[in-house]
N, C-alpha and C positions, 0 to 999 in steps of 0.2 A: 186149511189156511193156504197151502200152495195152490190148490185148485181154484180158490177164489181169486187169487192174484192173477193166475194165468187166464182165467175167463175174462178178466177185465183188462187184459193187455192193451186193447185198443183205446183205453181211456188214459193211458200214460202219454205224456209229452216227451219224456226222456227215459231211456233204459241204459244203465251203466253196468258193464261187465268188469269185474275186478281182476280176473286172471284167465288163463287159457282153460283151467279146470272149470271155471264158472261157465265158459262157453260150452265146453264138452257136455257137462251135466245139465246146464240151464237150457241150452238149445234142444237137448233131447226131450225135456219136459215141454218146452214151448211148442215143439213140432207136433206133439200129441194133440194139442188144442188148436193150433194155428198152422195147418199145412201150407196155407198162404199167409204170409205175415201181414199184419195191418199196416196201413199207410199213416203218415202224419207223425211218426215217431222219429226222434233223433237218437241214434244209437252211439254209444261211447265205449271205448276200450282204453284200459289203463296204460297199454303199451303196444308196440308194433306186433309182438307175437300174438297178443290177444286180438288185435285187429285182423291179423292174418287168419286166425281161427274163425273169426266171424265172416270173413270174406268167403270162406267155404260154403256158408249158408246164404250167400248172396247179399250180405250186409256190408255196406260201406261205412265203417265206423269212424267217428271223430276221435282223434288221439291228442294227447298233450305234447307230441313230438318227443324230443330228447328227455324232457322232464317227466319220466315215467313213474310218477308218484301221485298220491292222493292230492297233494298240494298243487301239482302241475295240472291235474284234471280240473280242480276247482278254479283255476285261473282261466279256463276256456271261456271265451265271450258268451257262448250259448248258455252257460250256466251262471252268468252274473245276475240276471234278473229272472228269477223263477217263482215269483210271488204267485201263490194259488195254483201252481202247476204241480202235476203229479210226476214223481220220479220213482222208478223201480231200480233197486240195486241188486244185481245178481252176483252172489258171493258164496263163500264157504261159511260154516258156522263160526261165530266168534270173530276175531280179527279187529282191526282198528275201526273206530267209529267216526273218524275225522270227516269223511264225506257226508255222512248222514247229519252230523251235528251242524256243519257249516251250511248245508243246503236248507236245513230246517230253520236256521237263523235268517236265511234269506227269504223265508216265507213259503218254501216248497212243502208239499205233502209227500212224505217218504214212506215207501214200503221196501222190505228186503225179502228176496227170494233166496234163502239159504239152501243150496242144492247139493252140497257135499260137506264132508267132515274131515278135518286134519287131526291126526292122532300122533301123540308122542310114542316113539318106539319103546317097546317093553324090553329093556335090557337090564341085566344084573348090575348092581351098584359097583362102580369101579371099572366096568368093562370098557367104556369109551376112553377113559384116561389111559388104561393099560394098552389099548390098541394104538392110540396116538403116540405113546412112548415107544412101543415096539416098532411101529412103522417109521419112527424118527421124522415126524411131520414138521415141516418148516412153515407151512402156509395153509390156512383154511379159508375157503370161499364161502361166504354166508350171504344168501340172496334176499333176506328180509329180517326185520326186527323180530318177527315170530320165530324164525329159524335160530337166531341168536339166543332168544329166551329159552327155546327148547334145548339147545346145546348146554346152556348154563344149568338147566334142570337135571341134565344127565351127568353133571359134574359136581362134586362137592367143592366148597370154598377152597379147601387145601389143594385140590386137584386143579382148580382154575388158576391158582397162584403160580403153579408150575408151568403154565402156558404163556407167561409174560414174554418169553423169547420167541414164541410162535407168532408170525404175522397173520393178520386177517384182512381179507378184502371184503368190503361191504358196499351196498348199492347207493347209499345216500349219507349226507351229513347227520341226519337224525339217527341212523343206525350206528354211524361212527361214534357219536357221542355216547350211545348206549354201550358200545364195546369198550370205550375208554373208561367209563364208569364201572364196568365189570372187571377192570384190571388189565386190559390189554394196552401195551405201550406202542406196539407196531401196527398201526391201523392205516390201511390204504383205502381211499374212497373212490369207487368207480363212478362213471358219469350217470349210470342208472343200473337197473337190475337185469337188463337184457344180456343174453349170452355174449353178444359182440362186445359190449362195454366191460363185462366182467373179464373176458379173455384179454382185452386190450389192457386192463389194469394189471392182469397177471403178467403179461409180456413186459410192461413197464417195470413192475417189481422185479422180475427176473433179470432184466438188463441192469438195473441198479445194484442188485445184490450178487449178480453172477450165478444165480440159482439155475 
């Protein structure tokens, strides 16, 4: 399946990279088939870090600017009218399907190149909660909805309830809503998932709390 997608790379009008990992592993595969990249493709990056990773390969990618989310990417003018056009999404296994669903509704033909796999750490039950307690954690930075979901999977409901006094910094209002639904009361929303935005949110939280 991967081989077929890669051989037809020159038939796509749009190629979207979801993360820096997608660039690392995806471009490794692409380079095996296309030492010289085909022309006529518009390349996209979900955020500045991903665009920077693509720049290493000589690709000037379109980004959604500060709105480093699937929704921000979908708002780009180049993706508004994609009827009968082919789009390749380079990503990890699983994850959100927002981009695929929305572009399919706009009439695009979508393929996905899943080039890496995210795995939940194998930890004994109760270990994460014990460490959070022992380290006297006041704040947790969570960079994605999947990261939040994985944290919740590593905690039992009773352990999660003990974290209500722990603040969390999240990258978007969507993830903030998920955190509140999971029981967190102290949720800080960064501008996006970039290191700069997350650190800026941390500095704001620290100044407000004296942390």
